[in-house]
PDB file with one MODEL, atoms N, CA, C and O in Angstrom:
MODEL        1
ATOM      1  N   MET A   1       0.842  -1.168   0.000  1.00  0.00           N
ATOM      2  CA  MET A   1       0.000   0.000   0.000  1.00  0.00           C
ATOM      3  C   MET A   1       0.899   1.247   0.000  1.00  0.00           C
ATOM      4  O   MET A   1       1.885   1.329   0.733  1.00  0.00           O
ATOM      5  N   PHE A   2       0.534   2.182  -0.821  1.00  0.00           N
ATOM      6  CA  PHE A   2       1.298   3.415  -0.961  1.00  0.00           C
ATOM      7  C   PHE A   2       0.376   4.601  -0.759  1.00  0.00           C
ATOM      8  O   PHE A   2      -0.798   4.555  -1.126  1.00  0.00           O
ATOM      9  N   ARG A   3       0.906   5.653  -0.181  1.00  0.00           N
ATOM     10  CA  ARG A   3       0.185   6.909  -0.120  1.00  0.00           C
ATOM     11  C   ARG A   3       0.615   7.709  -1.341  1.00  0.00           C
ATOM     12  O   ARG A   3       1.799   8.007  -1.500  1.00  0.00           O
ATOM     13  N   VAL A   4      -0.331   8.057  -2.201  1.00  0.00           N
ATOM     14  CA  VAL A   4      -0.036   8.694  -3.481  1.00  0.00           C
ATOM     15  C   VAL A   4      -0.568  10.123  -3.468  1.00  0.00           C
ATOM     16  O   VAL A   4      -1.729  10.362  -3.136  1.00  0.00           O
ATOM     17  N   ARG A   5       0.299  11.071  -3.834  1.00  0.00           N
ATOM     18  CA  ARG A   5      -0.120  12.470  -3.941  1.00  0.00           C
ATOM     19  C   ARG A   5      -0.434  12.758  -5.404  1.00  0.00           C
ATOM     20  O   ARG A   5       0.429  12.616  -6.271  1.00  0.00           O
ATOM     21  N   LEU A   6      -1.659  13.159  -5.671  1.00  0.00           N
ATOM     22  CA  LEU A   6      -2.081  13.453  -7.036  1.00  0.00           C
ATOM     23  C   LEU A   6      -1.599  14.833  -7.453  1.00  0.00           C
ATOM     24  O   LEU A   6      -1.108  15.598  -6.623  1.00  0.00           O
ATOM     25  N   ASP A   7      -1.734  15.153  -8.732  1.00  0.00           N
ATOM     26  CA  ASP A   7      -1.317  16.460  -9.243  1.00  0.00           C
ATOM     27  C   ASP A   7      -2.110  17.601  -8.619  1.00  0.00           C
ATOM     28  O   ASP A   7      -1.617  18.726  -8.539  1.00  0.00           O
ATOM     29  N   ASN A   8      -3.336  17.322  -8.177  1.00  0.00           N
ATOM     30  CA  ASN A   8      -4.150  18.369  -7.546  1.00  0.00           C
ATOM     31  C   ASN A   8      -3.956  18.405  -6.036  1.00  0.00           C
ATOM     32  O   ASN A   8      -4.776  18.975  -5.316  1.00  0.00           O
ATOM     33  N   GLU A   9      -2.849  17.785  -5.544  1.00  0.00           N
ATOM     34  CA  GLU A   9      -2.425  17.786  -4.138  1.00  0.00           C
ATOM     35  C   GLU A   9      -3.300  16.954  -3.208  1.00  0.00           C
ATOM     36  O   GLU A   9      -3.151  17.061  -1.991  1.00  0.00           O
ATOM     37  N   ASP A  10      -4.211  16.127  -3.732  1.00  0.00           N
ATOM     38  CA  ASP A  10      -4.988  15.209  -2.899  1.00  0.00           C
ATOM     39  C   ASP A  10      -4.144  13.977  -2.585  1.00  0.00           C
ATOM     40  O   ASP A  10      -3.305  13.570  -3.388  1.00  0.00           O
ATOM     41  N   LEU A  11      -4.370  13.388  -1.410  1.00  0.00           N
ATOM     42  CA  LEU A  11      -3.702  12.155  -1.021  1.00  0.00           C
ATOM     43  C   LEU A  11      -4.691  11.009  -1.105  1.00  0.00           C
ATOM     44  O   LEU A  11      -5.803  11.108  -0.585  1.00  0.00           O
ATOM     45  N   ILE A  12      -4.295   9.914  -1.761  1.00  0.00           N
ATOM     46  CA  ILE A  12      -5.135   8.725  -1.811  1.00  0.00           C
ATOM     47  C   ILE A  12      -4.276   7.509  -1.474  1.00  0.00           C
ATOM     48  O   ILE A  12      -3.048   7.587  -1.515  1.00  0.00           O
ATOM     49  N   LEU A  13      -4.900   6.410  -1.149  1.00  0.00           N
ATOM     50  CA  LEU A  13      -4.223   5.167  -0.828  1.00  0.00           C
ATOM     51  C   LEU A  13      -4.196   4.312  -2.081  1.00  0.00           C
ATOM     52  O   LEU A  13      -5.248   3.981  -2.628  1.00  0.00           O
ATOM     53  N   GLY A  14      -3.004   3.951  -2.543  1.00  0.00           N
ATOM     54  CA  GLY A  14      -2.865   3.172  -3.770  1.00  0.00           C
ATOM     55  C   GLY A  14      -2.262   1.813  -3.508  1.00  0.00           C
ATOM     56  O   GLY A  14      -1.352   1.680  -2.690  1.00  0.00           O
ATOM     57  N   TYR A  15      -2.760   0.805  -4.194  1.00  0.00           N
ATOM     58  CA  TYR A  15      -2.188  -0.533  -4.107  1.00  0.00           C
ATOM     59  C   TYR A  15      -1.734  -0.965  -5.485  1.00  0.00           C
ATOM     60  O   TYR A  15      -2.214  -0.457  -6.498  1.00  0.00           O
ATOM     61  N   VAL A  16      -0.812  -1.899  -5.516  1.00  0.00           N
ATOM     62  CA  VAL A  16      -0.177  -2.315  -6.767  1.00  0.00           C
ATOM     63  C   VAL A  16      -1.062  -3.324  -7.484  1.00  0.00           C
ATOM     64  O   VAL A  16      -1.570  -4.264  -6.873  1.00  0.00           O
ATOM     65  N   SER A  17      -1.241  -3.122  -8.787  1.00  0.00           N
ATOM     66  CA  SER A  17      -2.049  -4.044  -9.570  1.00  0.00           C
ATOM     67  C   SER A  17      -1.311  -5.368  -9.753  1.00  0.00           C
ATOM     68  O   SER A  17      -0.099  -5.444  -9.555  1.00  0.00           O
ATOM     69  N   GLY A  18      -2.035  -6.385 -10.122  1.00  0.00           N
ATOM     70  CA  GLY A  18      -1.464  -7.717 -10.287  1.00  0.00           C
ATOM     71  C   GLY A  18      -0.445  -7.804 -11.391  1.00  0.00           C
ATOM     72  O   GLY A  18       0.523  -8.557 -11.276  1.00  0.00           O
ATOM     73  N   ARG A  19      -0.634  -7.050 -12.467  1.00  0.00           N
ATOM     74  CA  ARG A  19       0.304  -7.079 -13.586  1.00  0.00           C
ATOM     75  C   ARG A  19       1.667  -6.532 -13.182  1.00  0.00           C
ATOM     76  O   ARG A  19       2.699  -7.070 -13.586  1.00  0.00           O
ATOM     77  N   ILE A  20       1.675  -5.464 -12.387  1.00  0.00           N
ATOM     78  CA  ILE A  20       2.944  -4.901 -11.913  1.00  0.00           C
ATOM     79  C   ILE A  20       3.598  -5.858 -10.932  1.00  0.00           C
ATOM     80  O   ILE A  20       4.814  -6.048 -10.971  1.00  0.00           O
ATOM     81  N   ARG A  21       2.815  -6.457 -10.062  1.00  0.00           N
ATOM     82  CA  ARG A  21       3.350  -7.412  -9.088  1.00  0.00           C
ATOM     83  C   ARG A  21       3.930  -8.637  -9.793  1.00  0.00           C
ATOM     84  O   ARG A  21       4.983  -9.142  -9.404  1.00  0.00           O
ATOM     85  N   ARG A  22       3.248  -9.105 -10.816  1.00  0.00           N
ATOM     86  CA  ARG A  22       3.691 -10.283 -11.556  1.00  0.00           C
ATOM     87  C   ARG A  22       4.984 -10.013 -12.330  1.00  0.00           C
ATOM     88  O   ARG A  22       5.796 -10.918 -12.521  1.00  0.00           O
ATOM     89  N   SER A  23       5.171  -8.770 -12.772  1.00  0.00           N
ATOM     90  CA  SER A  23       6.367  -8.415 -13.546  1.00  0.00           C
ATOM     91  C   SER A  23       7.529  -7.973 -12.667  1.00  0.00           C
ATOM     92  O   SER A  23       8.578  -7.593 -13.187  1.00  0.00           O
ATOM     93  N   PHE A  24       7.366  -8.014 -11.342  1.00  0.00           N
ATOM     94  CA  PHE A  24       8.406  -7.626 -10.380  1.00  0.00           C
ATOM     95  C   PHE A  24       8.876  -6.201 -10.584  1.00  0.00           C
ATOM     96  O   PHE A  24      10.067  -5.923 -10.443  1.00  0.00           O
ATOM     97  N   ILE A  25       7.973  -5.291 -10.911  1.00  0.00           N
ATOM     98  CA  ILE A  25       8.312  -3.884 -11.072  1.00  0.00           C
ATOM     99  C   ILE A  25       8.307  -3.243  -9.693  1.00  0.00           C
ATOM    100  O   ILE A  25       7.322  -3.334  -8.960  1.00  0.00           O
ATOM    101  N   ARG A  26       9.415  -2.593  -9.343  1.00  0.00           N
ATOM    102  CA  ARG A  26       9.546  -1.973  -8.033  1.00  0.00           C
ATOM    103  C   ARG A  26       9.107  -0.518  -8.104  1.00  0.00           C
ATOM    104  O   ARG A  26       9.420   0.192  -9.060  1.00  0.00           O
ATOM    105  N   ILE A  27       8.390  -0.089  -7.096  1.00  0.00           N
ATOM    106  CA  ILE A  27       7.944   1.302  -6.999  1.00  0.00           C
ATOM    107  C   ILE A  27       8.589   1.889  -5.755  1.00  0.00           C
ATOM    108  O   ILE A  27       8.452   1.345  -4.659  1.00  0.00           O
ATOM    109  N   LEU A  28       9.294   3.002  -5.927  1.00  0.00           N
ATOM    110  CA  LEU A  28      10.005   3.649  -4.840  1.00  0.00           C
ATOM    111  C   LEU A  28       9.413   5.023  -4.562  1.00  0.00           C
ATOM    112  O   LEU A  28       8.639   5.549  -5.362  1.00  0.00           O
ATOM    113  N   THR A  29       9.777   5.589  -3.442  1.00  0.00           N
ATOM    114  CA  THR A  29       9.334   6.932  -3.086  1.00  0.00           C
ATOM    115  C   THR A  29       9.807   7.927  -4.136  1.00  0.00           C
ATOM    116  O   THR A  29      10.982   7.930  -4.505  1.00  0.00           O
ATOM    117  N   GLY A  30       8.917   8.756  -4.610  1.00  0.00           N
ATOM    118  CA  GLY A  30       9.259   9.763  -5.611  1.00  0.00           C
ATOM    119  C   GLY A  30       8.960   9.342  -7.036  1.00  0.00           C
ATOM    120  O   GLY A  30       9.030  10.174  -7.941  1.00  0.00           O
ATOM    121  N   ASP A  31       8.631   8.084  -7.266  1.00  0.00           N
ATOM    122  CA  ASP A  31       8.292   7.624  -8.612  1.00  0.00           C
ATOM    123  C   ASP A  31       6.940   8.188  -9.031  1.00  0.00           C
ATOM    124  O   ASP A  31       6.025   8.306  -8.216  1.00  0.00           O
ATOM    125  N   ARG A  32       6.827   8.531 -10.294  1.00  0.00           N
ATOM    126  CA  ARG A  32       5.544   8.974 -10.830  1.00  0.00           C
ATOM    127  C   ARG A  32       4.819   7.748 -11.362  1.00  0.00           C
ATOM    128  O   ARG A  32       5.412   6.922 -12.056  1.00  0.00           O
ATOM    129  N   VAL A  33       3.544   7.632 -11.038  1.00  0.00           N
ATOM    130  CA  VAL A  33       2.770   6.456 -11.415  1.00  0.00           C
ATOM    131  C   VAL A  33       1.446   6.888 -12.032  1.00  0.00           C
ATOM    132  O   VAL A  33       0.968   8.002 -11.818  1.00  0.00           O
ATOM    133  N   LYS A  34       0.873   5.973 -12.801  1.00  0.00           N
ATOM    134  CA  LYS A  34      -0.481   6.152 -13.330  1.00  0.00           C
ATOM    135  C   LYS A  34      -1.392   5.342 -12.423  1.00  0.00           C
ATOM    136  O   LYS A  34      -1.073   4.207 -12.067  1.00  0.00           O
ATOM    137  N   ILE A  35      -2.521   5.923 -12.050  1.00  0.00           N
ATOM    138  CA  ILE A  35      -3.381   5.285 -11.062  1.00  0.00           C
ATOM    139  C   ILE A  35      -4.827   5.333 -11.511  1.00  0.00           C
ATOM    140  O   ILE A  35      -5.279   6.331 -12.073  1.00  0.00           O
ATOM    141  N   GLU A  36      -5.557   4.246 -11.260  1.00  0.00           N
ATOM    142  CA  GLU A  36      -7.006   4.200 -11.503  1.00  0.00           C
ATOM    143  C   GLU A  36      -7.702   4.433 -10.177  1.00  0.00           C
ATOM    144  O   GLU A  36      -7.515   3.666  -9.233  1.00  0.00           O
ATOM    145  N   VAL A  37      -8.499   5.475 -10.099  1.00  0.00           N
ATOM    146  CA  VAL A  37      -9.211   5.776  -8.858  1.00  0.00           C
ATOM    147  C   VAL A  37     -10.513   4.983  -8.849  1.00  0.00           C
ATOM    148  O   VAL A  37     -11.217   4.903  -9.855  1.00  0.00           O
ATOM    149  N   SER A  38     -10.815   4.401  -7.698  1.00  0.00           N
ATOM    150  CA  SER A  38     -12.021   3.601  -7.559  1.00  0.00           C
ATOM    151  C   SER A  38     -13.265   4.469  -7.732  1.00  0.00           C
ATOM    152  O   SER A  38     -13.315   5.597  -7.241  1.00  0.00           O
ATOM    153  N   ARG A  39     -14.253   3.948  -8.421  1.00  0.00           N
ATOM    154  CA  ARG A  39     -15.487   4.719  -8.604  1.00  0.00           C
ATOM    155  C   ARG A  39     -16.356   4.708  -7.352  1.00  0.00           C
ATOM    156  O   ARG A  39     -17.258   5.532  -7.206  1.00  0.00           O
ATOM    157  N   TYR A  40     -16.079   3.771  -6.452  1.00  0.00           N
ATOM    158  CA  TYR A  40     -16.874   3.664  -5.232  1.00  0.00           C
ATOM    159  C   TYR A  40     -16.276   4.434  -4.068  1.00  0.00           C
ATOM    160  O   TYR A  40     -17.012   4.923  -3.211  1.00  0.00           O
ATOM    161  N   ASP A  41     -14.947   4.550  -4.022  1.00  0.00           N
ATOM    162  CA  ASP A  41     -14.261   5.236  -2.935  1.00  0.00           C
ATOM    163  C   ASP A  41     -13.144   6.071  -3.542  1.00  0.00           C
ATOM    164  O   ASP A  41     -12.139   5.527  -3.999  1.00  0.00           O
ATOM    165  N   SER A  42     -13.314   7.377  -3.550  1.00  0.00           N
ATOM    166  CA  SER A  42     -12.348   8.244  -4.223  1.00  0.00           C
ATOM    167  C   SER A  42     -11.058   8.424  -3.434  1.00  0.00           C
ATOM    168  O   SER A  42     -10.169   9.148  -3.880  1.00  0.00           O
ATOM    169  N   THR A  43     -10.931   7.788  -2.278  1.00  0.00           N
ATOM    170  CA  THR A  43      -9.686   7.862  -1.514  1.00  0.00           C
ATOM    171  C   THR A  43      -8.812   6.634  -1.735  1.00  0.00           C
ATOM    172  O   THR A  43      -7.779   6.500  -1.079  1.00  0.00           O
ATOM    173  N   ARG A  44      -9.192   5.738  -2.636  1.00  0.00           N
ATOM    174  CA  ARG A  44      -8.421   4.530  -2.939  1.00  0.00           C
ATOM    175  C   ARG A  44      -8.243   4.396  -4.444  1.00  0.00           C
ATOM    176  O   ARG A  44      -9.074   4.852  -5.230  1.00  0.00           O
ATOM    177  N   GLY A  45      -7.142   3.761  -4.824  1.00  0.00           N
ATOM    178  CA  GLY A  45      -6.884   3.556  -6.237  1.00  0.00           C
ATOM    179  C   GLY A  45      -5.893   2.444  -6.467  1.00  0.00           C
ATOM    180  O   GLY A  45      -5.239   1.974  -5.536  1.00  0.00           O
ATOM    181  N   ARG A  46      -5.784   2.022  -7.727  1.00  0.00           N
ATOM    182  CA  ARG A  46      -4.897   0.933  -8.115  1.00  0.00           C
ATOM    183  C   ARG A  46      -3.792   1.500  -9.004  1.00  0.00           C
ATOM    184  O   ARG A  46      -4.070   2.167 -10.000  1.00  0.00           O
ATOM    185  N   ILE A  47      -2.543   1.232  -8.640  1.00  0.00           N
ATOM    186  CA  ILE A  47      -1.394   1.682  -9.429  1.00  0.00           C
ATOM    187  C   ILE A  47      -1.253   0.733 -10.609  1.00  0.00           C
ATOM    188  O   ILE A  47      -1.029  -0.463 -10.426  1.00  0.00           O
ATOM    189  N   ILE A  48      -1.384   1.263 -11.815  1.00  0.00           N
ATOM    190  CA  ILE A  48      -1.379   0.416 -13.001  1.00  0.00           C
ATOM    191  C   ILE A  48      -0.140   0.589 -13.870  1.00  0.00           C
ATOM    192  O   ILE A  48       0.094  -0.225 -14.764  1.00  0.00           O
ATOM    193  N   TYR A  49       0.668   1.636 -13.632  1.00  0.00           N
ATOM    194  CA  TYR A  49       1.812   1.881 -14.503  1.00  0.00           C
ATOM    195  C   TYR A  49       2.816   2.756 -13.770  1.00  0.00           C
ATOM    196  O   TYR A  49       2.436   3.709 -13.089  1.00  0.00           O
ATOM    197  N   ARG A  50       4.089   2.437 -13.905  1.00  0.00           N
ATOM    198  CA  ARG A  50       5.161   3.267 -13.355  1.00  0.00           C
ATOM    199  C   ARG A  50       5.761   4.051 -14.504  1.00  0.00           C
ATOM    200  O   ARG A  50       6.281   3.467 -15.455  1.00  0.00           O
ATOM    201  N   LEU A  51       5.693   5.381 -14.421  1.00  0.00           N
ATOM    202  CA  LEU A  51       6.182   6.233 -15.502  1.00  0.00           C
ATOM    203  C   LEU A  51       7.689   6.337 -15.462  1.00  0.00           C
ATOM    204  O   LEU A  51       8.296   6.221 -14.397  1.00  0.00           O
ATOM    205  N   ARG A  52       8.293   6.554 -16.606  1.00  0.00           N
ATOM    206  CA  ARG A  52       9.750   6.678 -16.698  1.00  0.00           C
ATOM    207  C   ARG A  52      10.181   8.033 -16.161  1.00  0.00           C
ATOM    208  O   ARG A  52       9.485   9.036 -16.319  1.00  0.00           O
ATOM    209  N   ASN A  53      11.351   8.041 -15.520  1.00  0.00           N
ATOM    210  CA  ASN A  53      11.932   9.290 -15.026  1.00  0.00           C
ATOM    211  C   ASN A  53      12.572  10.026 -16.194  1.00  0.00           C
ATOM    212  O   ASN A  53      13.267   9.411 -17.003  1.00  0.00           O
ATOM    213  N   LYS A  54      12.349  11.324 -16.295  1.00  0.00           N
ATOM    214  CA  LYS A  54      12.942  12.094 -17.386  1.00  0.00           C
ATOM    215  C   LYS A  54      14.423  12.332 -17.178  1.00  0.00           C
ATOM    216  O   LYS A  54      15.161  12.502 -18.149  1.00  0.00           O
ATOM    217  N   ASP A  55      14.885  12.350 -15.901  1.00  0.00           N
ATOM    218  CA  ASP A  55      16.279  12.661 -15.625  1.00  0.00           C
ATOM    219  C   ASP A  55      17.139  11.412 -15.413  1.00  0.00           C
ATOM    220  O   ASP A  55      18.288  11.524 -14.984  1.00  0.00           O
ATOM    221  N   SER A  56      16.600  10.220 -15.709  1.00  0.00           N
ATOM    222  CA  SER A  56      17.411   9.008 -15.548  1.00  0.00           C
ATOM    223  C   SER A  56      18.371   8.855 -16.723  1.00  0.00           C
ATOM    224  O   SER A  56      18.131   9.393 -17.804  1.00  0.00           O
ATOM    225  N   THR A  57      19.457   8.119 -16.505  1.00  0.00           N
ATOM    226  CA  THR A  57      20.480   7.950 -17.537  1.00  0.00           C
ATOM    227  C   THR A  57      20.350   6.619 -18.251  1.00  0.00           C
ATOM    228  O   THR A  57      21.299   6.200 -18.914  1.00  0.00           O
ATOM    229  N   ASP A  58      19.213   5.933 -18.145  1.00  0.00           N
ATOM    230  CA  ASP A  58      19.019   4.638 -18.790  1.00  0.00           C
ATOM    231  C   ASP A  58      18.851   4.750 -20.280  1.00  0.00           C
ATOM    232  O   ASP A  58      18.679   3.738 -20.960  1.00  0.00           O
TER     233      ASP A  58
ENDMDL
END
């Protein structure tokens, strides 16, 4: 479970989707992620994608 700060400065609780877990993708503090917000509870969401860092040297 991660606490995710959205672009509009709201905080929501995010959990990792099964596809990311299955692919062993690590999410660290400061990573930008794409998240699906639950339609039933707007304070929870599922992390579906880890965005690439623009300043990385990969």
